[in-house]
C-alpha positions as CSV (number, residue, x, y, z in Angstrom):
1,M,0.0,0.0,0.0
2,P,1.4,3.4,-0.8
3,R,2.6,5.3,2.2
4,E,0.3,8.1,1.4
5,D,-2.7,5.7,1.8
6,V,-1.4,4.4,5.1
7,E,-1.0,7.9,6.3
8,A,-4.5,8.8,5.3
9,L,-5.9,5.7,7.0
10,A,-3.9,6.4,10.1
11,R,-5.2,10.0,10.2
12,S,-8.8,8.9,9.8
13,L,-8.3,6.7,12.9
14,R,-6.4,9.5,14.8
15,L,-3.2,7.4,14.8
16,L,0.4,8.2,13.9
17,P,1.4,6.0,10.9
18,D,4.8,4.9,12.2
19,G,3.4,4.2,15.7
20,A,0.6,2.1,14.2
21,C,3.1,0.1,12.2
22,E,5.2,-0.5,15.3
23,I,2.2,-1.7,17.3
24,I,1.1,-4.0,14.5
25,N,4.6,-5.5,14.3
26,A,4.8,-5.9,18.1
27,W,1.5,-7.8,18.0
28,G,2.8,-9.9,15.1
29,L,6.0,-10.8,17.0
30,A,3.9,-11.8,20.0
31,A,1.2,-13.6,18.2
32,L,2.9,-15.0,15.1
33,G,6.6,-14.9,16.0
34,E,7.4,-12.4,13.3
35,A,6.8,-8.9,12.0
36,V,3.6,-8.3,9.9
37,I,4.5,-5.3,7.9
38,D,7.6,-3.8,6.3
39,G,8.8,-1.0,4.1
40,E,8.6,2.7,3.9
41,D,6.9,3.3,0.5
42,P,5.1,1.1,-0.3
43,I,4.3,-0.5,3.1
44,R,3.4,-4.1,2.7
45,V,2.2,-7.1,4.6
46,L,5.0,-9.7,4.7
47,D,4.2,-13.0,2.9
48,P,4.5,-15.4,5.9
49,A,2.2,-13.1,8.0
50,R,-0.2,-12.6,5.1
51,M,-0.5,-16.4,4.7
52,Q,-1.0,-17.0,8.4
53,L,-3.7,-14.2,8.6
54,D,-5.3,-15.5,5.3
55,I,-5.0,-12.1,3.6
56,P,-5.3,-12.3,-0.2
57,E,-2.1,-11.1,-2.0
58,H,-3.9,-8.3,-3.9
59,A,-5.2,-6.9,-0.5
60,A,-1.8,-6.7,1.1
């Protein structure tokens, strides 16, 4: 997802984009044993996490 879209989504939820990414990855490490998202632009869901969470590739 382009960083611009992530920033817009975060703003709509009154979150800071980088903080939201850190929290998501902290959850991923605790729940899945690995980070969930990576990248600066675009930001993407990592394949192992995407598969564990059953997220279609085109949605990641």
